[in-house]
C-alpha positions as CSV (number, residue, x, y, z in Angstrom):
1,M,-9.6,-7.2,31.7
2,S,-9.7,-8.8,28.0
3,V,-12.4,-7.9,25.6
4,R,-14.7,-10.5,24.1
5,L,-13.3,-11.9,20.8
6,D,-17.2,-11.6,19.2
7,E,-16.6,-7.6,20.1
8,I,-13.7,-7.7,17.4
9,D,-14.7,-6.6,14.0
10,L,-11.9,-6.6,11.6
11,S,-14.5,-6.6,8.5
12,S,-15.6,-3.1,9.3
13,H,-14.2,-0.3,7.5
14,D,-15.6,2.0,10.9
15,A,-13.5,0.1,13.1
16,F,-10.3,1.7,11.5
17,V,-11.3,5.2,11.3
18,D,-10.2,6.7,14.6
19,E,-7.3,4.6,14.8
20,V,-5.9,0.9,13.8
21,P,-7.2,-1.3,16.5
22,L,-4.1,-2.6,17.7
23,W,-5.9,-3.6,21.0
24,A,-7.8,-6.1,18.8
25,F,-4.7,-7.7,17.3
26,R,-3.0,-7.9,20.6
27,E,-6.2,-9.8,22.0
28,L,-6.2,-12.1,18.7
29,R,-2.4,-12.8,18.7
30,E,-2.3,-14.0,22.0
31,R,-5.6,-15.6,22.7
32,D,-6.8,-16.8,18.9
33,P,-4.1,-16.5,16.4
34,V,-6.4,-18.4,13.4
35,H,-9.9,-16.4,14.3
36,W,-12.9,-17.0,12.4
37,Q,-14.3,-13.2,11.4
38,P,-18.3,-13.3,10.7
39,E,-19.0,-10.8,8.0
40,H,-22.1,-9.1,6.8
41,T,-24.2,-10.7,4.0
42,P,-23.4,-11.3,1.2
43,N,-19.8,-12.4,2.4
44,R,-19.9,-15.4,4.9
45,G,-16.7,-14.5,7.0
46,F,-12.9,-15.4,6.6
47,W,-9.9,-16.7,8.8
48,A,-7.9,-13.8,10.3
49,I,-4.4,-14.8,10.5
50,T,-2.6,-12.6,13.1
51,R,0.8,-14.1,13.9
52,F,4.0,-13.1,11.9
53,H,5.1,-16.6,11.6
54,D,1.9,-17.8,10.2
55,I,1.5,-15.3,7.9
56,E,4.7,-16.1,6.5
57,D,3.5,-19.6,5.8
58,V,0.6,-18.9,4.3
59,L,2.1,-16.3,1.8
60,R,4.7,-19.0,0.8
61,D,2.2,-21.8,0.5
62,T,0.7,-20.8,-2.9
63,K,-0.6,-24.3,-3.5
64,S,-2.5,-24.3,-0.5
65,F,-3.4,-20.3,-0.3
66,S,-4.2,-19.4,-3.6
67,S,-4.7,-15.4,-4.7
68,A,-6.5,-16.8,-7.7
69,R,-10.3,-15.6,-6.3
70,G,-9.1,-12.2,-5.2
71,I,-6.8,-10.3,-2.6
72,T,-9.6,-8.6,-1.0
73,L,-12.2,-9.3,1.2
74,E,-15.0,-9.3,-1.5
75,E,-16.1,-12.8,-2.6
76,Q,-16.3,-12.5,-6.3
77,T,-18.0,-14.5,-8.9
78,A,-15.9,-16.4,-11.4
79,E,-16.9,-13.6,-14.3
80,E,-15.9,-10.7,-11.8
81,V,-12.5,-12.3,-10.9
82,E,-11.6,-13.2,-14.5
83,A,-12.5,-9.6,-15.5
84,R,-10.4,-7.5,-12.9
85,R,-7.7,-10.1,-12.6
86,S,-4.1,-8.3,-12.3
87,M,-0.8,-9.6,-11.3
88,I,-1.7,-9.4,-7.5
89,D,-4.7,-11.6,-8.4
90,M,-2.7,-14.6,-9.7
91,D,-1.0,-17.7,-8.7
92,P,2.5,-18.8,-10.5
93,P,3.1,-19.0,-13.2
94,G,0.5,-16.9,-14.5
95,H,1.9,-14.3,-12.0
96,S,5.3,-15.1,-12.7
97,R,4.5,-14.1,-16.6
98,L,3.2,-10.8,-15.8
99,R,5.8,-10.1,-13.2
100,R,8.6,-10.5,-15.7
101,L,7.3,-7.6,-17.8
102,V,8.6,-5.1,-15.4
103,S,10.6,-7.0,-12.6
104,K,13.8,-5.7,-14.2
105,L,12.8,-2.0,-13.7
106,F,12.2,-2.5,-9.7
107,T,15.6,-4.3,-9.0
108,R,17.6,-2.5,-6.4
109,S,20.5,-1.6,-9.0
110,A,17.7,-0.2,-11.8
111,V,15.7,1.8,-8.8
112,A,19.2,3.3,-7.9
113,R,19.9,4.9,-11.0
114,Y,16.5,7.4,-10.3
115,E,18.0,8.6,-6.9
116,D,19.1,12.2,-8.3
117,F,15.6,12.5,-9.9
118,V,14.2,11.7,-6.7
119,R,16.1,13.8,-4.7
120,E,15.5,16.8,-7.4
121,Q,11.9,16.2,-7.1
122,A,11.6,16.0,-3.3
123,R,13.6,19.2,-3.1
124,L,11.0,21.0,-5.7
125,V,8.1,19.8,-3.5
126,L,9.9,21.0,-0.3
127,H,10.4,24.3,-2.1
128,H,7.0,25.0,-2.9
129,G,5.4,23.6,0.4
130,L,7.5,24.5,3.4
131,P,7.2,28.2,3.0
132,K,3.6,28.3,3.3
133,G,4.1,27.8,7.2
134,E,0.6,25.9,7.9
135,F,-0.6,23.6,5.5
136,D,-1.9,20.1,4.9
137,F,1.1,17.8,4.9
138,V,-0.7,15.2,2.8
139,E,-1.5,17.8,0.2
140,E,1.7,19.7,-0.1
141,I,4.2,17.0,0.6
142,S,3.6,13.2,0.9
143,R,1.2,13.2,-2.0
144,E,3.5,15.3,-4.4
145,L,6.8,12.7,-4.4
146,P,5.5,9.5,-5.2
147,I,3.2,10.6,-8.2
148,R,5.9,12.5,-9.7
149,V,8.1,9.6,-9.5
150,L,5.6,7.3,-10.9
151,A,5.1,9.7,-13.7
152,R,8.8,9.6,-14.6
153,I,9.2,6.0,-14.6
154,M,5.6,5.0,-16.5
155,G,5.7,8.2,-19.1
156,V,2.7,9.8,-17.8
157,P,3.1,13.7,-18.8
158,N,3.3,16.3,-15.6
159,Q,-0.3,18.1,-16.7
160,D,-1.8,14.8,-16.3
161,L,-0.9,13.9,-12.7
162,P,-3.7,15.5,-10.7
163,M,-6.3,13.3,-12.8
164,C,-4.2,10.3,-12.2
165,I,-4.0,11.1,-8.3
166,E,-7.7,11.6,-8.3
167,L,-8.5,8.3,-10.1
168,G,-6.0,6.6,-8.2
169,D,-7.4,7.6,-4.7
170,A,-11.0,6.9,-5.9
171,M,-9.9,3.3,-6.8
172,I,-8.3,2.1,-3.7
173,S,-10.6,4.2,-1.4
174,Q,-13.8,2.9,-2.6
175,A,-15.2,2.7,1.1
176,D,-14.4,6.4,1.9
177,P,-17.3,9.1,0.8
178,E,-14.7,11.8,0.3
179,Y,-12.7,9.8,-2.4
180,S,-15.1,7.2,-3.8
181,R,-18.3,8.3,-6.2
182,A,-19.8,4.8,-5.2
183,V,-19.1,3.7,-1.5
184,I,-18.7,-0.3,-1.2
185,D,-20.5,-0.9,1.6
186,K,-23.3,2.0,1.7
187,E,-24.3,2.0,-2.2
188,D,-25.4,-0.5,-4.7
189,T,-22.2,-1.0,-6.6
190,S,-23.2,-4.0,-8.9
191,E,-22.9,-1.9,-12.1
192,Y,-19.1,-1.6,-11.4
193,R,-18.7,-5.4,-10.4
194,L,-16.5,-6.3,-13.4
195,L,-14.0,-3.0,-12.5
196,P,-10.8,-3.0,-10.7
197,F,-11.7,-2.4,-6.8
198,R,-15.3,-2.3,-8.2
199,S,-14.6,1.1,-8.7
200,P,-16.4,3.5,-11.7
201,A,-13.0,5.4,-11.4
202,A,-11.5,2.8,-13.3
203,V,-13.3,3.4,-16.5
204,E,-11.6,6.8,-16.6
205,L,-8.3,5.3,-16.0
206,M,-8.4,2.6,-18.1
207,A,-9.8,4.9,-20.9
208,Y,-6.6,7.5,-20.1
209,G,-4.4,4.5,-20.2
210,H,-5.6,3.4,-24.1
211,G,-4.8,6.8,-25.0
212,L,-1.3,6.9,-23.6
213,A,-0.7,3.3,-24.9
214,E,-1.7,4.3,-28.6
215,Q,0.7,7.6,-28.5
216,R,3.5,5.0,-27.5
217,R,2.4,2.4,-30.1
218,A,3.2,5.3,-32.4
219,E,5.9,7.1,-30.6
220,P,8.0,4.8,-28.3
221,R,9.6,6.2,-25.5
222,D,12.3,5.1,-22.7
223,D,9.1,4.7,-20.2
224,L,6.9,1.8,-18.8
225,V,4.1,2.2,-20.8
226,T,6.1,1.5,-23.8
227,Q,7.6,-1.5,-22.5
228,L,4.1,-3.1,-21.7
229,V,2.6,-2.2,-25.1
230,Q,5.8,-3.7,-26.9
231,A,6.3,-6.9,-24.7
232,E,6.0,-10.3,-26.0
233,L,5.6,-13.1,-23.5
234,D,5.3,-16.8,-24.8
235,G,4.9,-15.1,-28.5
236,E,1.8,-13.1,-27.3
237,R,1.4,-9.3,-26.3
238,L,-0.7,-8.4,-23.3
239,S,-4.2,-8.4,-24.0
240,E,-6.3,-5.2,-23.7
241,R,-7.9,-6.5,-20.5
242,E,-4.5,-7.6,-19.4
243,F,-2.8,-4.0,-19.9
244,D,-5.8,-2.1,-18.6
245,N,-5.9,-4.0,-15.2
246,F,-1.9,-3.7,-15.2
247,F,-2.2,0.3,-15.7
248,C,-4.6,0.6,-13.1
249,L,-2.7,-1.4,-10.5
250,L,0.7,0.5,-11.3
251,I,-1.0,3.8,-10.9
252,V,-2.4,2.9,-7.6
253,A,0.5,0.7,-6.2
254,G,3.1,3.1,-7.3
255,N,1.4,6.3,-5.6
256,E,-1.0,5.4,-2.9
257,T,1.2,3.3,0.0
258,T,4.4,5.3,-0.5
259,R,2.5,8.5,0.2
260,H,1.0,7.2,3.3
261,S,4.3,6.0,4.6
262,I,5.6,9.2,4.2
263,T,2.8,10.6,6.2
264,H,2.9,8.1,8.9
265,G,6.8,8.4,9.2
266,M,6.7,12.0,9.6
267,R,3.4,11.5,12.5
268,A,5.9,9.0,14.3
269,L,8.6,11.4,14.4
270,V,6.4,14.3,15.6
271,D,4.8,11.9,18.5
272,H,8.2,10.8,19.3
273,P,10.3,13.8,19.5
274,D,13.3,12.0,21.2
275,Q,13.5,9.8,18.2
276,W,13.4,13.1,15.9
277,R,16.0,14.4,17.9
278,R,18.3,11.5,17.9
279,L,17.4,11.0,14.1
280,R,18.8,14.8,13.5
281,E,21.9,14.1,15.5
282,E,22.5,10.7,14.1
283,P,21.6,10.8,9.9
284,D,23.6,7.8,9.3
285,L,20.2,6.0,11.2
286,M,18.0,7.0,8.3
287,P,18.2,3.7,6.6
288,L,17.3,2.1,9.8
289,A,14.6,4.9,10.6
290,V,12.8,4.2,6.9
291,E,12.4,0.6,8.0
292,E,10.9,1.7,11.3
293,M,8.5,3.9,9.5
294,F,7.4,1.0,7.2
295,R,7.1,-1.3,10.0
296,Y,5.0,1.2,12.2
297,G,2.9,2.8,9.5
298,S,1.8,-0.8,7.9
299,T,0.3,0.8,4.8
300,T,-1.3,-2.2,3.5
301,M,-3.2,-3.6,6.4
302,H,-4.0,-7.1,4.9
303,F,-4.3,-9.6,1.8
304,R,-6.5,-12.4,1.4
305,R,-6.1,-15.8,0.2
306,T,-8.3,-18.9,-0.6
307,A,-7.9,-22.0,0.6
308,A,-7.1,-24.4,-2.0
309,R,-7.7,-27.7,0.0
310,D,-8.9,-28.6,3.3
311,L,-5.8,-28.1,5.8
312,E,-5.1,-27.3,9.3
313,L,-3.2,-24.1,10.7
314,R,-2.3,-24.2,14.6
315,G,-4.5,-26.9,14.9
316,T,-7.9,-25.1,13.5
317,T,-9.6,-26.8,10.4
318,I,-9.5,-24.6,7.3
319,R,-11.8,-26.0,4.6
320,E,-11.4,-25.3,0.8
321,G,-12.8,-22.5,-0.3
322,D,-12.5,-20.6,3.1
323,K,-11.1,-17.1,3.0
324,V,-7.8,-16.7,4.9
325,V,-7.1,-13.1,5.5
326,V,-3.4,-12.3,6.6
327,W,-2.9,-9.1,8.9
328,F,0.2,-7.6,8.2
329,V,-0.4,-4.9,10.6
330,S,-0.6,-7.4,13.1
331,G,2.6,-9.3,12.1
332,N,4.4,-6.2,12.1
333,Y,3.6,-5.8,15.9
334,D,4.2,-9.5,16.7
335,E,6.1,-9.5,20.2
336,E,7.7,-12.9,19.1
337,V,9.3,-11.1,16.7
338,F,9.5,-7.4,17.5
339,P,10.4,-6.5,21.2
340,D,8.3,-3.6,22.7
341,A,6.6,-3.8,19.6
342,E,4.2,-0.6,19.9
343,R,7.2,1.6,20.5
344,F,8.5,3.6,17.5
345,D,12.4,3.1,17.9
346,I,14.7,4.2,14.7
347,R,17.6,2.1,15.9
348,R,15.3,-1.0,15.7
349,E,17.4,-4.2,14.2
350,P,16.8,-6.4,12.9
351,N,13.5,-5.4,11.4
352,P,12.3,-8.0,9.3
353,H,8.7,-6.1,9.0
354,M,6.3,-7.5,6.0
355,T,5.2,-4.2,5.2
356,F,6.1,-5.2,1.4
357,G,4.7,-8.8,2.3
358,S,6.9,-11.7,3.5
359,G,8.4,-14.3,1.2
360,G,6.6,-16.0,-1.7
361,P,6.2,-14.9,-5.2
362,H,4.0,-11.5,-4.1
363,V,6.8,-9.7,-2.4
364,C,5.9,-6.0,-3.4
365,L,7.4,-5.3,-6.9
366,G,8.0,-1.6,-5.8
367,A,9.7,-2.0,-2.6
368,H,13.0,-0.7,-3.4
369,L,11.5,2.1,-5.0
370,A,9.2,2.8,-2.0
371,R,12.2,2.9,0.6
372,L,14.3,5.1,-1.8
373,E,11.5,7.7,-2.0
374,V,11.0,7.6,1.7
375,R,14.6,8.1,2.7
376,V,15.2,10.7,0.3
377,M,12.3,12.5,1.2
378,F,13.2,12.4,5.0
379,E,16.9,13.2,4.0
380,E,16.0,16.2,2.8
381,L,13.2,17.3,4.9
382,I,14.5,16.9,8.1
383,P,17.4,19.4,8.1
384,R,15.0,22.2,6.7
385,L,13.0,21.9,9.5
386,S,13.5,23.3,13.5
387,R,10.1,22.2,14.3
388,L,6.9,20.6,12.9
389,E,3.9,20.6,14.8
390,I,0.3,18.9,14.0
391,T,-2.1,21.7,14.5
392,G,-5.3,19.9,14.1
393,P,-7.0,16.6,13.7
394,V,-5.6,13.8,11.6
395,E,-8.1,12.3,9.4
396,R,-7.9,8.8,8.6
397,L,-8.9,6.8,5.6
398,R,-12.2,4.9,6.1
399,S,-10.8,1.4,5.2
400,N,-9.7,-1.7,6.9
401,F,-7.4,-2.5,3.7
402,I,-5.5,0.5,3.5
403,N,-3.9,2.2,6.7
404,G,-4.0,5.8,5.4
405,I,-4.3,9.5,6.6
406,K,-6.3,11.7,4.6
407,H,-5.1,15.2,6.0
408,M,-2.5,16.2,8.6
409,P,-2.6,19.8,9.2
410,V,0.7,21.0,10.3
411,R,2.8,24.1,11.0
412,V,6.4,24.3,10.4
413,E,9.4,26.6,11.3
414,L,12.3,26.5,9.1
415,A,16.0,25.8,9.9
416,G,18.0,27.9,7.4
417,R,17.5,28.0,3.9
418,I,15.1,25.5,2.2
419,G,16.5,25.7,-1.3
């Protein structure tokens, strides 16, 4: 028997703590793919878009569906929007202006030059973590590689990495009391309303970014921060606010999503031993397996747009100013595009998942880097393991935005040397 649609609450962070409610997205795709989701005050609600091709249409039509009023569910004032504006909160041409600053560093060919470094770092991470036998996979493995790679690209000293991880976690996980100093839906966070992600951690991260920028102005290096402080667009340097928000965005985006993708990929292999066995026997399947890990894990679950005009979608009237939320985690499980969508299949091909977006100007800038990191990590990890089992509860992030795993206790048995 089908559930009542009014029993579904995609606005609730608590609805995602135990698991992603795939059952709810299944119901919405079938019965109400353009669904009005009420919210608690002060928010008034949003349209939930759950079909793959509808999500594509919304993301590609930037004139009708704008990013300029925020990409999260929070309804911001004009002052808040302006203060927090980063590249992902802009429409063309403003978005294109900032993206041009860094896009050359993240092309497929540019990222390929980092492969030796990524592999070296993956081996160091595994050499340190695996001999412990029993450990938290997130703490020892998943979180370590992405931030090391990001530090190399941005020019962050190794001794500052733990602080960057802590502050990035606090910002993006602002609904989870384990990480956040001000839980957005449980405390009064109005004093932080002009900060990225409405998080007090942004103050410290911005201050750190300022210090790093000053060092690079005095002593330029071959890194992203140097490029940001030296860059000129249309004859102007980045403003202080633009630099602050850009720096915070890069720290969060470059670490958080790839970490969770590695964890989801490992968990999927544990839960599907036949797929793990096949991957060991056919290592050439690794590129396909990585794409399936991204689809299956769907780390960023949604992005919000705002209707710039009255329009219709699937016969439903959407008014100017309405929030329109595209649910990537639903599009990635759309049976019209992915046969047997809830099955983890490392040979799935084609696999046009939307984990990095789907068309339009906002396709994830770091997609090639994320693919490289996840592929290299599993190329190095799988041959070193004869067995990995999950030994306790898998603790999920309290968030309807990031499909994150905070803790995953494991026990490993090694296959030969780990060096």
